[in-house]
N, C-alpha and C positions, 0 to 999 in steps of 0.2 A: 365163256360168258365174261364179258368185261365188267369191271367194278362200276363203271359209270352207267352201264345199262341196268345193272341191278339197283343202283341208286335211283334211276329214273322210274323204274317199275315200282319201287317202294313209295316214291313221291306220288305217283299217279294213284296207287291203291289207297294211300292215306287221304288224298283229296276226295276220292270216291266215298270213303267211309265218312269223312267230314260232311260231304254233301248229303249223304244218307241221314246222318244225325240231324242236320238242319231241317231236312224235309220232314223227318219224323216229329221234330219239335214244333214245327209250324203247321202240322196236319190238323185239320178241323176235327178229326175223330178224337184227338187227345185234348181238345180244348176244355171239355167239361172236367176231366180229371185234373188238369193243370189248374183250373180255376178253384177247384175244391182244395187242392194242395196249397194254393196261395193263401187261402183263408184260414188254414190250420192255426197259425199263431194268434189269430183273433178270436177263436172259438173259446167259449167258457167251458170249464170243467163241468161235466154233468154228474 
């Protein structure tokens, strides 16, 4: 196995992981939990 082939495989795998994270972050299933987390700094102590 050539070092350049290994570098290419790692680059492609890294891109796939990045695309998966972006898809997860933009998923509408997570919108409610992200909106709630965004409001945490503004909540009053109870």
